[in-house]
C-alpha positions, -999 to +999 in steps of 0.1 A: +000+000+000+030+023+001+027+029-037-010+035-034-005+061-007+021+079-027-001+082-057-035+088-042-027+107-010-022+140-028-057+138-043-072+135-008-049+162+005-060+186-023-096+182-012-086+189+025-067+220+015-096+232-007-120+226+022-098+247+046-097+275+020-134+275+015-139+285+052-120+317+046-144+327+018-173+327+043-155+355+061-155+377+030-119+388+036-107+418+016-082+412-012-049+403+003-061+401+039-052+368+055-073+347+079-066+317+101-083+296+074-058+309+048-030+298+071-046+264+076-050+259+038-014+268+031-002+247+060-022+217+048-007+221+013+029+224+025+026+196+051+010+174+025+039+178+001+064+173+030+046+141+039+048+129+003+085+137+002+091+119+036+071+089+023+092+088-008+124+089+011+113+061+034+104+040+003+138+048-012+156+036+019+135+004+019+141-002-018+178+004-014+178-023+013+165-048-011+127-045-007+106-047-039+073-030-044+045-035-070+008-027-070-020-038-093-055-024-091-076-046-114-108-037-132-101+000-141-114+003-177-106-033-183-068-030-181-064-021-145-037+001-130-001-011-123+027+005-104+062-005-095+094+008-081+130+007-093+161+029-090+150+054-117+115+057-104+127+060-068+151+088-075+127+108-097+099+103-072+121+118-045+131+147-068+095+154-078+082+154-042+110+176-031+103+201-058+066+202-050+075+209-013+097+238-023+072+252-047+044+249-021+065+267+004+072+295-021+035+297-030+026+309+005+042+343-001+040+345-039+002+341-041-005+365-012-032+389-024-040+368-055-075+355-064-084+318-066-058+305-042-080+277-031-082+265-067-044+268-072-036+246-041-062+221-051-047+215-085-012+218-072-017+187-051-038+169-077-010+174-102+015+160-077-006+128-075-009+125-112+028+131-117+037+104-091+013+081-110+032+087-142+067+081-127+056+050-108+035+034-136+044-001-147+024-003-179+017+022-207-021+023-200-014+035-164+011+060-178-014+073-203-042+076-178-022+097-153-005+116-181-038+129-192-050+137-157-017+156-152-023+176-184-058+187-174-049+196-138-018+215-148-039+235-173-053+254-143-018+266-134-014+283-168-048+299-167-045+308-130-043+346-135-072+346-160-057+374-180-059+375-218-024+362-224-029+336-196-061+322-211-046+322-246-015+304-234-036+279-215-057+272-246-025+265-265-012+243-238-044+223-236-047+220-274-012+206-276-018+183-246-051+169-261-037+164-296-006+148-282-027+126-259-049+114-288-018+106-308-004+087-278-036+068-274-036+057-310-001+045-306-011+025-275-040+009-295-017-001-323+009-014-299-015-035-279-030-049-311+004-061-323+020-071-290-009-081-268+007-064-238+014-029-224+036-039-195+070-023-198+089-053-187+072-074-214+072-050-243+109-056-253+106-094-257+072-091-274+086-065-299+115-088-309+091-116-322+066-092-338+068-095-376+051-062-385+079-039-377+064-010-397+033-009-375+056-010-344+074+021-357+041+038-365+029+031-329+062+044-316+060+076-336+025+083-324+035+078-288+067+099-293+045+127-305+024+125-274+053+124-250+073+150-270+043+174-268+046+174-230+084+176-230+085+206-254+103+189-283+103+207-316+080+213-334+055+207-305+072+232-282+049+261-290+031+260-256+063+261-235+075+297-242+039+310-238+029+291-207+058+298-184+057+336-184+020+338-175+019+310-149+028+317-112+065+312-107+062+281-084+040+265-111+066+275-138+093+257-118+072+225-118+061+229-154+097+232-165+115+210-140+091+181-136+062+180-160+086+181-191+104+152-175+072+131-177+075+135-214+111+125-213+101+095-191+078+084-219+106+088-245+129+067-223+102+039-221+101+038-259+139+038-264+146+014-235+117-011-240+101-009-274+132+002-295+159-011-272+193-001-288+177+005-322+200+027-343+172+040-365+151+051-335+182+066-320+189+086-351+154+100-350+157+111-314+192+126-321+179+148-350+149+160-329+172+166-300+197+187-320+169+209-335+153+214-301+186+221-284+197+248-308+163+263-315+156+268-278+190+284-271+186+307-301+152+319-289+166+325-254+194+347-267+168+370-284+144+371-255+142+401-231+117+386-207+131+368-176+107+339-175+104+336-213+141+332-214+141+305-188+112+288-207+132+288-240+162+275-220+140+246-208+133+238-244+170+238-252+179+216-222+152+191-232+171+189-266+203+180-247+185+152-229+168+139-261+203+139-277+214+116-250+184+093-257+194+093-293+230+084-286+218+054-264+202+039-295+232+046-318+259+034-294+240+001-286+258-020-260+284+007-255+260+034-244+269+037-207+281+073-212+248+083-229+227+065-203+244+082-174+245+116-191+208+115-200+197+107-165+220+132-148+211+160-171+174+152-164+181+156-126+203+187-132+177+204-152+150+197-127+170+212-098+183+241-118+149+252-130+135+249-095+162+274-083+160+298-113+122+300-115+117+304-078+143+332-079+124+347-108+093+346-086+111+366-059+120+392-084+085+394-099+067+397-066+089+427-057+094+444-090+060+434-105+078+431-139+097+405-159+111+426-187+149+429-183+148+467-189+124+471-160+140+447-135+175+458-144+196+463-113+171+448-089+196+424-073+226+446-070+226+447-032+210+413-026+239+389-022+218+359-011+195+361-041+226+367-063+243+336-050+212+315-055+207+327-090+244+323-099+244+287-087+217+279-112+232+300-139+267+283-136+252+248-134+230+252-165+259+268-184+281+237-179+308+255-158+333+230-142+326+222-105+289+224-111+265+195-119+256+207-155+292+204-165+293+167-155+261+157-174+271+177-205+305+162-205+291+127-205+267+136-233+295+152-253+318+122-247+291+099-260+290+118-293+328+118-296+329+080-287+304+072-315+326+090-341+311+088-375+313+111-405+304+147-412+269+144-397+282+134-362+309+161-364+282+186-371+262+172-343+292+177-319+295+214-330+258+220-326+261+206-291+291+228-282+276+259-299+242+254-281+262+251-248+278+284-257+245+301-263+234+288-229+263+306-213+256+337-233+219+341-223+225+332-187+253+358-186+228+383-200+203+376-173+227+377-144+244+409-156+212+427-162+196+418-128+226+417-105+254+438-120+241+466-142+222+497-129+187+505-139+187+536-163+159+551-141+178+564-110+147+566-089+137+530-097+173+518-089+171+537-056+139+519-048+154+485-056+185+492-035+163+501-005+143+468-008+156+447+021+129+422+031+123+410-004+113+374+006+099+357+037+119+333+058+099+304+044+106+314+008+142+321+016+146+287+032+130+270+002+154+288-022+185+284-001+180+246+005+173+241-032+204+260-042+226+242-016+213+208-028+221+218-064+256+230-054+265+199-033+251+176-059+276+188-085+305+194-061+315+158-056+303+140-088+319+106-078+300+104-046+267+118-057+261+119-095+279+087-105+262+067-078+228+081-086+233+072-123+244+037-115+213+033-093+190+044-121+207+028-151+187-004-149+156+014-161+174+021-194+186-015-198+222-009-187+238-035-165+275-026-166+285+010-159+314+010-183+346+029-179+349+058-155+352+093-169+380+117-158+357+147-156+384+173-151+410+160-176+423+183-202+403+168-230+370+171-212+377+206-200+385+215-235+348+210-246+336+231-217+361+259-225+350+259-262+314+264-251+324+292-227+345+309-254+315+307-278+293+321-251+316+350-244+318+359-281+280+357-285+275+379-254+299+406-263+295+407-301+258+398-305+240+407-273+259+438-263+264+451-298+233+440-318+206+433-292+210+465-273+202+500-285+205+535-270+176+545-247+155+574-258+144+583-223+174+575-201+212+574-206+227+541-216+213+512-237+183+490-234+177+454-244+157+448-275+139+417-289+150+415-325+133+381-331+108+386-360+073+384-348+061+366-379+083+336-370+060+326-342+051+291-352+018+291-334+005+322-353+024+313-385+014+277-389-006+260-362-035+284-357-041+291-394-037+254-402-059+241-374-085+269-373-087+279-410-070+258-436-077+223-423-114+230-414-119+245-449-103+215-467-122+190-445-154+210-450-150+207-488-142+170-486-173+164-463-196+185-485-189+162-515-206+131-501-231+153-483-242+169-516-243+138-537-276+124-523-292+158-526-281+161-562-294+126-570-328+134-555-331+167-574-320+149-607-346+121-601-374+146-593-366+166-625-366+134-647-380+101-636-401+113-607-410+147-622-437+165-602-471+166-619-490+199-616-519+200-591-550+211-610-567+230-581-538+239-559-547+267-535-524+298-533-531+302-496-551+287-468-570+254-468-605+241-477-620+253-444-606+289-445-616+292-482-652+281-474-654+304-444-640+333-464-664+329-492-694+328-468-682+361-452-676+377-486-712+368-496-725+382-463-704+414-469-718+417-505-753+414-492-747+440-465-731+465-489-763+463-511-787+468-483-780+485-449-744+495-457-751+511-490-739+545-478-708+531-460-698+499-478-669+478-466-647+459-490-624+431-474-611+399-488-622+375-461-607+345-480-573+361-475-580+372-439-593+337-429-562+321-445-538+345-426-557+339-393-556+302-398-518+303-404-513+324-373-533+299-352-514+270-367-480+286-358-492+294-322-503+258-318-469+246-330-451+269-305-473+256-277-470+220-287-432+223-288-429+240-254-418+224-222-449+237-204-472+220-229-453+187-225-455+189-188-492+198-190-499+167-211-477+146-188-498+158-158-530+151-175-519+117-185-506+110-150-539+122-135-559+100-158-537+070-150-542+076-112-579+081-117-581+048-136-561+030-108-584+044-082-615+032-100-600-002-103 
């Protein structure tokens, strides 16, 4: 029942937190005013995430001691639910629950004064349960079910502020999630039809004996589209740069750090189970990874919004991870470096984005802005915040002595170890250049916020006087997260290598392979090349081309030179899905819809031609015509006798026809109304009861 508690406890806790929050509504507190019920709601949410983290740690200790855990709940939609635990699932369950605990602690201060906080905490905890369900799933049906629950519950995070941009970004996020989910479901149907199983431990052996390999690849591509949509893989990344800037910062940290990893988790299932060490599948992942890696880094260089830059950075880092997945397939049995590098960069990116997005939340809740020109100089006299942000910036840039350097070194070494022709050489340089772009845009962020002065002297003075810029609880959450990230990368042999060895079984690796001298001259060379590229891009491109003189203040301001028309959502997806595709499908559907009508018209004009009615009435019916003629005769007689001086001339045939048509329409309206139906029902019921009484 340990696994059941870890998955379903957050759903119960969400209801408890929401119930505590509802009590505060009864007091009709003013906006921003706290009540004991508000404290209770926040406390329930934070304690629930802490209990989840503690439970996951206890389970990790027991699993490390040799205990095995599995759970099957039969009868759910015919397939049942299956959960299990191994090294990879244990570590990522611990990371996810820790990040939720830190985000919940930060939310206490960040959401103060915001509307709909009860809703936010409810879906915060429900998404935790869904995410744990994904990471602990033992079959693809369970993965899909909780994957879709997670997509719908996390949608609320993006739409939380209910502004125009937030609702638009939420709609994009939901559309990508739904379309990706449908593609994934189709892949699962095809896979189950061919293999007869969805259990991860059985898929590999069943796929080996399957004769229809083309259908297996089709199913794999459908599922990769679904998982890639959540991970933010090109070209399904369009939701990611839009959703992160509008979501609350704690939610952005989880969207970037954990929810994208559920998509990577699915991609790992495909590469480690269905296409185990398949070079063709590895090449597909490598190409997608390189495009995503470079594209995200390029977008981040051009961005001038703090959270938008971090969101594009997440897209780029997902590309690094997907590159590692691709190298696992290409290297085959010699893929230990790629396996370790993939897992470690997943962990690094999760912890890094937790630190950076929470730090961005601190900046936003004080400056109420995210544009670099507006928040410029905010952190000049805030050493704690600067140290926290710098830890994340150095780690994600791959600077030696930080965790990102170790994982990127392993990924780079896997590319070098594979060798190959011009394509692999180009892949290596795209890898190094993307790393350089990462260093460039993180340098831009740190310099703008913590080194440069704001052109507006009065605003800079206000920033310098801001002392209590975060609560003790938020400060503790940020500091602990940054320290964990720093210690994690400080001693890679004791921490990172052991964690990778503990998780490698999930990716089918039994032997760890040769050890890597992380700080050898050859490995440091790759990091130094990326740093040099980053310095050139920062000084020659960002400082020279992406900054212009300010018209209002002295100095330069950051500009976004990325062409607006290159927004793929507005350029391709929305016109394609909302205009072009519906128009094409409408024309296609009208053809079979119009054929029967055309056939009927043709037959009525030829074989079944209508014969003319000899005495067809222009209006009215037989009764109105007869009544009208009688009244006309009466009128004629009156005009000749007592109305000779004031005769009246009316066409009573026409008037009777009009009155009859009016009565017919009124009767139709009455007969079609709900009141008339209820009246008839009551009459019928009364007659039935009367009949029963008489009997």
